[in-house]
C-alpha positions in Angstrom: 0.0 0.0 -0.3 1.7 2.7 -1.3 1.0 6.3 1.3 -2.5 7.3 -1.4 -3.5 4.5 -1.0 -6.3 3.9 2.2 -6.6 1.0 3.9 -8.6 -1.5 2.5 -12.1 -1.0 2.9 -14.3 -2.7 5.4 -17.2 -5.8 3.6 -20.9 -5.1 5.3 -22.6 -8.2 5.8 -24.1 -10.1 4.7 -21.4 -10.5 1.8 -24.6 -10.4 -1.1 -24.7 -7.7 -5.3 -27.1 -4.9 -2.1 -24.2 -4.6 0.3 -20.9 -4.9 -2.3 -22.9 -2.2 -4.7 -23.7 0.0 -1.2 -19.6 -0.7 -0.6 -18.5 -0.3 -3.9 -20.5 4.2 -3.7 -20.0 4.9 0.1 -16.3 3.0 0.4 -15.5 2.1 -3.1 -12.6 -0.3 -2.1 -10.4 0.4 -5.3 -10.0 3.8 -3.9 -6.3 6.1 -4.3 -6.4 8.9 -2.5 -5.5 11.7 -3.6 -2.6 14.1 -3.1 -2.6 17.5 -0.9 -1.1 20.2 -3.3 -1.3 23.4 -0.3 -3.2 24.0 1.9 -7.4 24.2 2.5 -9.5 25.7 2.9 -11.7 23.5 5.0 -10.3 20.1 6.5 -13.8 17.4 7.4 -13.1 14.7 9.4 -15.7 12.8 9.0 -18.3 11.4 6.5 -21.6 10.9 8.8 -24.6 13.5 7.6 -22.5 16.9 9.7 -19.1 15.9 7.4 -21.0 15.6 4.2 -23.6 18.5 4.4 -20.5 20.8 5.6 -18.0 19.5 2.7 -21.1 20.3 -0.5 -21.7 22.9 1.1 -18.2 24.9 1.2 -17.4 23.1 -1.8 -20.1 24.4 -3.7 -19.2 27.8 -2.5 -15.7 27.3 -4.2 -13.6 26.3 -1.3 -10.9 23.6 -1.6 -12.6 20.9 0.3 -11.5 17.3 1.8 -12.8 15.3 3.5 -11.6 12.2 5.6 -14.3 8.7 6.3 -11.9 5.8 8.6 -14.9 4.2 7.6 -18.1 4.5 5.6 -19.0 7.7 3.5 -23.1 8.0 5.0 -22.6 7.6 8.3 -24.8 5.5 11.0 -27.8 7.2 9.2 -27.0 5.5 5.7 -25.5 2.2 7.2 -26.9 1.3 10.7 -29.1 3.7 10.7 -32.6 6.0 9.4 -32.8 4.7 6.6 -31.5 0.7 6.7 -34.7 0.7 10.0 -37.8 2.9 8.6 -37.1 0.0 5.3 -37.7 -2.4 8.3 -40.7 -0.7 10.1 -42.5 0.3 6.1 -42.3 -3.8 6.3 -43.3 -4.4 10.7 -46.0 -1.8 9.6 -47.7 -4.4 6.1 -48.1 -7.2 8.4 -49.6 -5.3 11.2 -52.3 -4.4 8.8 -52.7 -7.6 7.2 -53.6 -8.6 11.6 -56.0 -5.2 11.6 -57.3 -6.2 8.3 -60.5 -8.1 9.5 -61.5 -5.2 11.9 -62.0 -3.0 8.8 -64.2 -5.4 6.4 -60.8 -7.1 4.8 -61.2 -10.7 4.6 -56.8 -12.3 4.9 -57.1 -16.0 5.0 -54.7 -17.0 7.5 -52.2 -14.7 9.2 -49.6 -12.7 7.7 -46.3 -14.7 6.7 -43.2 -12.9 6.6 -40.1 -14.4 4.4 -37.9 -12.8 7.1 -34.7 -12.5 3.9 -36.4 -10.8 1.7 -37.9 -8.0 4.2 -33.9 -7.9 4.7 -32.8 -7.4 1.7 -35.7 -5.0 0.0 -33.6 -3.3 3.1 -30.2 -4.0 2.3 -31.8 -3.1 -1.7 -32.8 0.4 -0.5 -30.2 1.9 0.6 -27.3 0.6 -1.6 -30.5 2.6 -4.2 -29.6 5.4 -1.4 -26.1 5.3 -2.0 -25.2 7.0 -4.5 -25.8 10.4 -3.0 -23.5 10.0 0.1 -20.9 8.6 -2.6 -17.8 9.4 -2.7 -17.3 10.0 -7.0 -19.7 12.2 -6.2 -18.6 14.6 -3.7 -15.8 14.3 -6.1 -17.6 15.1 -8.9 -18.6 18.5 -6.2 -14.0 19.1 -6.6 -14.2 16.8 -2.9 -11.2 15.4 -2.2 -12.4 12.5 -0.5 -9.4 10.3 1.6 -9.9 7.8 3.2 -7.9 5.7 6.7 -7.6 6.4 10.3 -7.4 10.6 11.0 -5.5 12.0 13.7 -5.4 15.9 14.1 -1.1 15.8 14.5 -0.8 20.0 15.6 -3.4 23.3 15.4 -3.3 22.9 11.9 -2.4 20.1 10.6 -4.6 16.3 9.7 -2.8 13.1 8.7 -4.1 10.9 6.5 -2.3 7.4 5.1 1.2 8.7 5.6 -0.2 12.3 4.2 -0.7 15.3 5.4 -3.6 18.2 4.9 -2.7 21.6 6.0 -5.4 23.8 6.7 -7.1 27.0 7.2 -10.3 25.7 9.0 -11.7 22.1 9.8 -14.6 20.6 11.4 -14.6 17.6 13.3 -17.8 15.4 13.1 -17.0 11.9 13.7 -20.0 11.4 15.3 -20.6 8.7 18.0 -21.2 5.3 18.0 -23.9 2.6 20.7 -22.5 1.8 24.0 -22.3 -0.8 25.6 -22.4 -1.6 29.6 -20.5 -3.3 32.4 -22.7 -6.6 33.3 -20.8 -9.5 34.0 -21.3 -11.6 30.9 -22.6 -10.0 28.3 -19.7 -9.9 25.6 -19.4 -12.8 26.5 -23.0 -14.7 25.4 -22.4 -11.4 23.0 -25.3 -9.3 21.5 -25.8 -6.7 18.4 -26.3 -3.1 18.7 -27.5 -0.8 15.9 -24.1 -1.0 14.2 -24.6 -5.1 13.8 -28.5 -5.9 14.5 -29.4 -5.3 10.2 -27.1 -7.7 9.2 -29.2 -10.8 10.0 -30.5 -12.5 7.8 -32.6 -15.1 9.4 -35.1 -14.0 12.5 -34.2 -14.4 15.6 -37.3 -15.9 17.3 -36.6 -14.8 20.9 -35.1 -10.7 20.9 -33.9 -9.5 24.4 -33.5 -5.7 24.2 -31.9 -4.0 27.2 -32.7 -0.2 27.0 -36.0 1.5 26.0 -34.6 4.7 24.3 -35.9 5.4 21.3 -33.5 2.6 19.5 -35.1 -0.4 21.1 -38.9 0.3 21.1 -39.1 1.4 17.3 -36.8 -2.6 16.5 -39.1 -4.5 19.3 -42.3 -2.9 17.6 -40.8 -4.2 14.9 -39.3 -7.6 15.4 -42.3 -8.5 17.1 -44.9 -7.7 14.7 -42.2 -9.6 11.5 -43.1 -12.9 14.2 -40.3 -12.6 16.6 -41.0 -12.8 20.5 -39.5 -9.4 22.2 -39.2 -8.7 25.8 -37.3 -5.0 26.6 -35.3 -4.6 29.5 -34.4 -1.6 30.6 -32.8 0.9 34.4 -35.1 3.2 32.9 -38.8 2.7 34.9 -41.3 3.3 31.3 -41.1 3.4 27.8 -39.0 6.5 26.1 -38.4 8.5 29.5 -37.4 11.9 27.9 -40.4 11.9 25.8 -44.2 13.2 27.6 -45.2 10.5 30.3 -48.7 10.5 29.0 -47.7 9.6 25.7 -44.9 6.8 26.9 -48.6 5.3 29.1 -50.0 5.2 25.4 -46.9 3.6 23.9 -46.5 0.6 26.5 -51.2 -0.5 25.8 -49.4 -1.0 22.3 -46.3 -2.5 23.8 -48.5 -4.4 25.6 -51.6 -4.7 23.3 -48.6 -6.5 21.0 -47.2 -8.9 24.0 -44.1 -7.0 24.0 -42.4 -8.6 28.2 -41.5 -4.8 29.0 -39.8 -5.8 32.3 -38.7 -1.5 33.3 -36.6 -0.4 36.5 -34.7 -3.3 35.6 -30.7 -3.2 37.2 -28.9 -5.9 34.9 -27.5 -8.7 37.6 -25.5 -10.3 34.7 -25.8 -12.4 31.6 -25.8 -16.3 31.0 -25.2 -18.0 28.4 -27.1 -21.4 28.1 -27.5 -24.2 25.2 -30.9 -23.4 24.9 -30.3 -19.7 24.6 -29.0 -16.3 26.4 -30.1 -16.0 29.8 -30.6 -11.5 31.0 -30.2 -11.3 35.2 -31.6 -8.8 36.5 -33.8 -6.9 39.1 -36.2 -4.3 40.4 -35.7 -4.8 44.0 -37.7 -8.0 44.5 -34.9 -10.6 44.4 -34.1 -11.9 40.9 -35.9 -12.1 37.9 -35.1 -13.7 34.4 -35.2 -12.9 30.5 -34.9 -15.2 28.1 -33.8 -15.3 23.9 -32.3 -16.2 21.7 -30.6 -12.9 20.9 -29.7 -9.4 22.4 -30.0 -6.1 21.4 -27.5 -3.6 22.9 -29.7 -0.4 22.6 -28.6 2.0 25.5 -27.5 5.0 24.0 -25.2 6.8 21.8 -20.8 7.5 22.6 -19.3 11.0 21.3 -16.3 9.2 19.2 -13.7 11.4 20.4 -10.4 8.2 20.2 -8.1 8.4 18.2 -8.5 11.1 15.8 -5.6 12.5 17.8 -7.9 16.3 19.2 -5.2 17.1 22.3 -2.7 17.8 19.8 -4.6 20.5 17.8 -5.9 21.7 21.4 -9.7 20.8 20.8 -10.4 19.9 24.1 -13.4 17.0 24.9 -15.0 15.3 27.4 -17.1 11.9 28.1 -19.6 14.4 26.5 -18.1 15.4 23.3 -16.5 17.6 21.6 -16.5 21.3 23.4 -17.6 23.8 22.0 -18.9 27.5 22.4 -22.7 28.3 21.3 -21.3 28.9 17.3 -19.9 25.3 17.1 -16.3 26.9 18.1 -14.0 24.4 19.9 -10.7 25.6 21.3 -8.8 25.5 19.1 -10.6 28.3 17.0 -9.6 27.0 13.5 -11.1 24.4 14.5 -15.8 23.7 14.4 -17.1 20.6 15.7 -20.9 18.9 14.1 -23.5 16.4 14.8 -22.7 13.8 17.4 -19.3 14.3 18.6 -20.3 18.0 20.5 -24.6 17.3 20.6 -27.3 16.0 23.3 -29.5 16.1 19.6 -28.3 12.8 18.5 -30.1 12.8 15.0 -29.3 13.1 10.8 -31.3 16.5 11.1 -29.8 18.2 14.1 -26.2 17.3 12.5 -27.3 19.1 9.3 -28.4 21.8 11.0 -25.4 22.6 12.7 -23.2 22.1 9.1 -24.7 24.7 8.4 -23.7 27.0 11.7 -20.3 25.8 11.2 -19.8 27.2 7.0 -21.4 30.4 7.6 -19.6 31.3 11.0 -16.2 29.3 9.8 -15.8 31.6 6.7 -18.3 34.7 6.9 -17.9 35.7 10.2 -21.1 35.0 11.0 -23.1 34.4 14.6 -25.4 31.6 14.4 -25.8 29.9 17.0 -26.4 26.5 17.9 -29.1 27.5 20.6 -31.4 29.5 18.5 -33.0 26.1 16.1 -35.5 24.6 16.7 -35.0 21.0 16.8 -38.1 18.9 16.7 -37.2 14.4 16.6 -39.6 11.5 16.7 -39.9 8.9 18.0 -41.4 5.9 14.8 -43.2 3.6 16.5 -46.8 3.1 16.6 -48.7 5.5 16.5 -45.7 7.7 15.9 -44.2 10.6 19.0 -43.0 13.7 18.0 -41.9 16.3 20.1 -40.0 19.7 20.2 -39.7 22.2 22.8 -40.0 22.3 26.4 -41.8 19.8 28.3 -44.4 21.9 31.4 -41.8 20.6 33.6 -38.9 22.2 31.5 -40.9 25.5 30.4 -42.3 26.0 34.7 -38.2 25.2 35.8 -37.0 28.0 33.2 -39.5 30.4 35.1 -43.2 30.5 32.0 -45.9 30.9 32.9 -47.3 27.4 31.2 -51.0 27.4 30.4 -51.1 23.7 28.9 -53.7 22.9 25.9 -54.4 18.8 24.8 -56.3 17.2 22.5 -57.5 13.7 21.9 -57.0 12.7 19.1 -60.5 11.1 19.7 -62.2 14.8 19.0 -60.0 14.6 15.9 -62.1 13.2 12.1 -59.3 12.3 10.2 -58.1 10.0 13.7 -61.8 7.7 14.1 -62.2 8.1 10.5 -58.9 5.4 10.0 -58.9 4.0 13.5 -55.9 5.4 15.3 -57.5 7.9 18.2 -54.9 6.7 20.4 -53.0 9.7 20.9 -52.6 13.2 21.5 -52.3 17.1 20.1 -50.6 18.9 23.4 -49.3 22.1 23.3 -47.8 24.1 26.0 -48.1 27.9 26.0 -46.4 31.4 27.3 -50.0 31.4 29.2 -49.9 36.0 29.1 -48.6 36.3 25.1 -49.2 33.2 23.8 -46.0 32.1 23.3 -45.2 28.4 21.6 -42.7 26.9 23.9 -42.8 23.1 22.9 -45.2 20.9 21.3 -45.8 16.5 21.6 -48.1 14.9 19.1 -48.3 11.1 19.3 -50.2 10.4 16.6 -50.2 8.1 13.0 -47.8 10.2 11.6 -46.8 12.0 14.4 -43.3 13.6 12.2 -44.5 15.2 9.6 -47.4 17.5 11.7 -45.0 18.4 13.9 -42.9 20.3 11.3 -46.4 23.1 11.1 -45.3 23.7 15.4 -41.8 23.9 14.6 -42.1 26.5 11.3 -44.5 28.5 13.6 -41.8 28.6 16.4 -38.9 28.9 14.1 -40.5 32.2 12.8 -41.9 33.5 16.2 -45.1 32.9 15.5 -47.5 32.0 18.9 -50.8 30.3 19.3 -53.1 32.4 17.2 -51.8 31.8 14.3 -51.7 27.9 13.8 -55.5 28.8 14.7 -55.6 30.7 11.5 -54.2 28.2 9.9 -56.7 26.9 7.5 -56.2 22.2 7.4 -58.2 19.7 4.3 -60.4 18.3 6.2 -60.3 15.7 7.1 -56.4 15.7 8.6 -55.5 15.0 11.8 -52.9 17.9 11.5 -56.6 19.8 12.4 -55.9 18.6 16.3 -53.4 21.9 16.4 -55.7 24.2 14.9 -58.0 22.7 17.0 -55.9 23.5 20.3 -55.6 27.6 19.8 -58.9 27.4 19.5 -59.0 25.7 23.1 -56.2 28.2 24.1 -59.5 31.4 22.3 -62.0 29.8 24.8 -60.0 30.5 28.6 -59.9 34.3 27.2 -63.6 34.5 27.2 -63.7 35.1 30.9 -67.0 35.4 32.8 -66.1 39.3 32.3 -66.0 39.2 28.7 -68.7 37.4 28.4 -71.1 39.7 30.5 -69.9 41.8 28.0 -71.2 40.5 25.0 -73.7 39.9 26.1 -74.8 43.2 26.7 -73.4 43.7 23.4 -75.6 41.1 21.8 -78.8 43.2 23.1 -77.9 45.7 22.2 -77.5 44.7 18.7 -80.9 42.9 18.6 
């Protein structure tokens, strides 16, 4: 291997045509790294969402850009996260609809038969089809010098990769995050999967043990249950989705129980035992040891920022357990270097990484003053029903000193939800009582992730609840629940005194 050649491309399992097509795009086996000539305007370390957006944005403006990736371009989102998981969730939803068909008056001969191998092959085919957008060839066509290999800062303005040194005026650390693990006795010996390995399965696990009750754990638990696995969730958290509105989490809990997903919550993991008949998680919920048995363990206990092995210390970039330390403009402790995405943010979402990369480009090159704190970042857990959220919860808003008024519209009052048989859920808005400013919102409904955008737009534009009340939706849509929250808030203005004044007015008008 010459100095300009990258290390060998990784194999993505299973080694079939779809995955080979993926690798050909995001880590071409025959790729030869370019030879740097002079100083780059921008060196980007990491080719996940934040890195790709930063590199493409700077190159599109005419900057000379280098992009370095040690594994697969596209990062977690394309390869191990959003793309493969949503492809599988779609099939799981179809399987659930077939099971529910008799309730809609549709006759189905027997339960659905899921071909798990075909489900996963479809996922791999779709992932490969989307990969050209994140490909090395595309970014080379955009004018970006793409390097594969282990990047390491060797000074405040220099990155080394593959025996070459890339000098820069500005750099972005966009190295992302990885799946967290747990120091539970016996876990490593028994073996487990994470989001980075579960999508390599070709056979459906008969029994799946999910450790963790966050978004990844909940999404995949429901998906695998609907595809035919027996599923149990074991989590230290006392409820599902601890970051979400408790009422929304309770609705999802009821749904999981109806779908026969076993829930062992508030459980401290004691050890994992590997037995001939399977794997056993031993846990304690305060009443002695209990056990849950399965064939495959999925560990979904959060994400850890990737900060090790990049030579950040040599560049004067401070980092902690929570990731690279940045200010509100995403500058690190080295004024030449910025960071974006999972490596420096508590918002570990693709859309947040995209938004942060755009802030970096403006601030790094155009004396911008864009701030992370000004972003309005929603998120959504893609279970059924979906749970979407933006802004603060009621408790968080009160802790910040706001006089909060909360308005909730149950989906039983929304015609579209009734007609579709999707009345589990609600729309809930938290407002600043006096001015009607929107402080936060939770929506639990089918396609909540699509609907929450209306609230995000209002908050971003500084519009209050009245703007939602004036928005006309096609009839019938679930989004009409948002207008109804505004109606509920408007009715609170009709105090007894105001009503008496109106009564006098109408008597005068007769």
